[in-house]
N, C-alpha and C positions, 0 to 999 in steps of 0.2 A: 900791665893789667894785673890787678890783685887776684891771686889764687884763693879759692875758698879753703878754709881749714876744715878738713874732712876727718872725722873721728868715727870709728866703727867698733861696735861690741860684737864679740864672737865667742860662742860656746863651741870650740873646735871639734870637728869630727875626727880629725887625725892631724899629725904634723904636716903631711903633704897639703891638706886642704888649708891649713893655717898659712903655709908658705905662699899659696896661690893668691893671697890678698895682695901681695906685691906685684902680681901680674897685671893688675888693672892700672893702666897708664894713660897719661895724656901728654902729648909732646915729649914722649920718651921718659917721663918721670912718673913715679907712683902717684895715683890720685889720692891715696890714703896718707894722712899725716900721722895719725895716732891710732893704734889698735889697743883696745881694752880686752884682755882675756877675762871672760865671764864664766865663773868667778871663783874666788876663794871665799869659803863660808866661815864667817866669824861666829863660832858656835860654842866657845869655851871660855870660862873665866880664868883658866890656867893654861900655861904653855903645853903644847902648841895651841895658840888661840884659833888658828884656822884648822878646821876638821873636815875631812871628806864627807860628802853626803849629809851635811848638817849634823854630823856626829850621831847619825842614826843608821845602824847600830853604833855604839861608842867605839871610837877608833883613835889611834895615834897618827894615822895617815893625815897629811895636811890637805891633799887635793884629790878631787875626783880623778879617776884613772885617765880620762881623756885629756885633762889639763896637765896632769903629771907627765903624761907621754910627750906633750908639746914642750913642756919646760925642760925635759931631759934630752930632747932630740937635737938641739942646736937650731931649731926653727926660729926661736926668738932672735938670735944673732943674725940669721939669714935676712930677716926683715930689717933689722937695725943697720945692716950693711948697705941697705938701699936708702937709708935716711929716714926710715919709718920708726917712730917712737912706740915702744911696747910697754904698756902698763898692766898691772894686775888690779882688776876690780875686786874690792873687798866688800862683800854683801852680808848684812845681818842674816842670821840663820834660824829665825823662829825660836830663839832662845832668850833668856832674860838679859843677856849682854848685847851691847850694840854701840855704834858710833856716838849716839846721843845720850848714853847712859853712864858716862864716866863722872864720878864725883871725887875721886882720889887722884891727885896729881902724880903720885908715885905709880899708880896703876896705869895711867895714861902714858907715863914715861916708859914703862916696861913694854907696853903694847907698841909704842913707836920704835923702841929698840928692836923688838921682835920683827916688825915689818921691814926695818932696815936690813936685818939679816936675810930675810927672804929676797928682797930686792938685790942685794949683793950676791947671794948664792946663784941666782938665776939670770943675772945680767940684765935686769929690767931697768926701764927709764923712770919708774915711779909707781905711784899708787893712785887708783881711782876709787872714790868713795860712793857707795850706793847704800844710803841710810834708810833702808826699808826692812820691814818684817821682824823687827825685834819685839819681843814680848815684855821688855823691861820698861822702866819709867824714865822717859826722856827729861832732859833739862836744857836750857837755852845756851849754857856755856860749855858743855861737854865737847862739842866739835871744835870750838876755838882752842880749848886746852889741848886736846890730843893733836890737832894739826900744828899747833905751836911747837909741841914736842917733836913732831915729825920734821918740821922745818929745822929744828936745832940739830938733828942728826942726819938730815938729807937736804941740805941747803941747795944742792945743785940738781935735785931731782924734781920731776913733775908731780904736783898734787892737784888732782882734779875732782870735781864732784858732779854727780847727776843731780839736777835741780828739780825740786817739786815740793810745793807746800812747806817751804823751809825758810821763808823770809824772816821770821822771828830770830832764827839762829844768826842771821847776818846783821840784824839790828842790835844784837847784844854785844857786850864786850867782856873780855877777861884779861886782867893784868895789862890793860891799856891796848890790847889788840882786838881786832875784829876778824871774823872768819875770812872775809875776802882778802885780807892782808896775807893770808897763808896759802892761797890757792893760785894755781897757774891758769886754770881754765874752769869753766862751768858749762854744762850742756843741759838744756831744759828738756825734760821728758814728759811734758804734757802732750803726748802724742795725739795728733789729729786737731790740735788747737792752732789757730793762726799765731805766728810768732809775735806780731805786734801787740797781742794781748798779754803775753807772758814774759817776754824778755826785757822790756824797758824798766820794770821795777828793780831789776838787779843792777842796773846802772846807777841806781840811787843808794846802793849799799856797798859800794866799793869796787865793783867790776868796771872795766872799760868795755866798750862794745866789742872790741877786737878779741876779748877773752871769752866771749859768749857765743855759743852755737845753739841751733834749734834741733831738737830730736825728731826723727822720723822712724816709723815702724809700720811694716805692712799689716800687722795685726790690728792696728788702730789708725787707718790711713788719713792723711790730709785730704780735704776736698779738692785742693788744687796745689800740689807740691811745687809745680813750676812757678806759680805766682808767689808762693812762700819763699822760694830760693831767690827770686827777683827782688822781693822786699828786703831780704837779708843783705843782698849785695848793695842795693841802692842806699840802704840806711847804715852801712858801715859795720855790720856785725861780722863775727869771725867766720862762720860757715855753718856746716851741717853735721849732725851726729846721726848715725844709722844704727839701729838695734837689730841684732840677729843676722849678722853678715854671713852666717853659715847657710842661709837660704839664697838660692839663685835670684829669687824675686827682689831681694834686698840689693843685690849687685846691680840689677837693672834699674831699680829706683835711684841708686847712687848716681848712675850714669845720667839719668834724666835730670836730677837735681844739679849736677855739675854743668851740664849743657845749658840749663836755664840760667845758671849763674853767669856763665860766660856770655850768653846772648844778651843779658841785661847789661853787663859791663861794656860790651861793644856798642850798645845803643847809647850808653851814658857818655862814651868817649867820641861818638860820631859828631 
């Protein structure tokens, strides 16, 4: 029976609460496959590109204190020791820079090199892209260029993207490559929307169904999350992404989704 691929975003309260993500188990193994630490703020055109608190006030610190505490605590390795992949989400920070604003190949290359240094320093499994909130001017090839540069320096790492209103970026090409060529996973964050309305278009731009998950958030809930999980399982999609794992209600929603997935799988095999 195929297990759902479960991804969670967490803005951790503490290293201990971060470690507790590994306590959620089914048949003795962690429910969660991927944890995205939310988030590093891409706020500067110069190194360090990540700046705590959106660089307001201006700082050389890379991470908000709660995230720095987790990175320094050994909690990342504790989850990895259980087989859970740990990514850093890099989120645009209401500044003129952003994932979709690269026009210079050398700038994209330096940004990729910088993120590799962060991944190596903290023993992470890769980078998750959240391309929202930039005040800059986007273009259709920036993401392809910068993820190509990331692939060149982190060929063995995970690159994932939160998906929303971004199909033109996947339809474009840069130096013969397309965006999906560079990504390991994608999770759709049209929270509250039925997955059959938003996931299939991504299978036409380079993703396999197994690479794709549907996002769920208690702040914008699905009308019927169990039905959504059943549809994902029946139609061969990867699984579920849950936003805001620091909330107990999200943990309960995750259990509900996973139970619905397995109930659907059992009916299919009966």
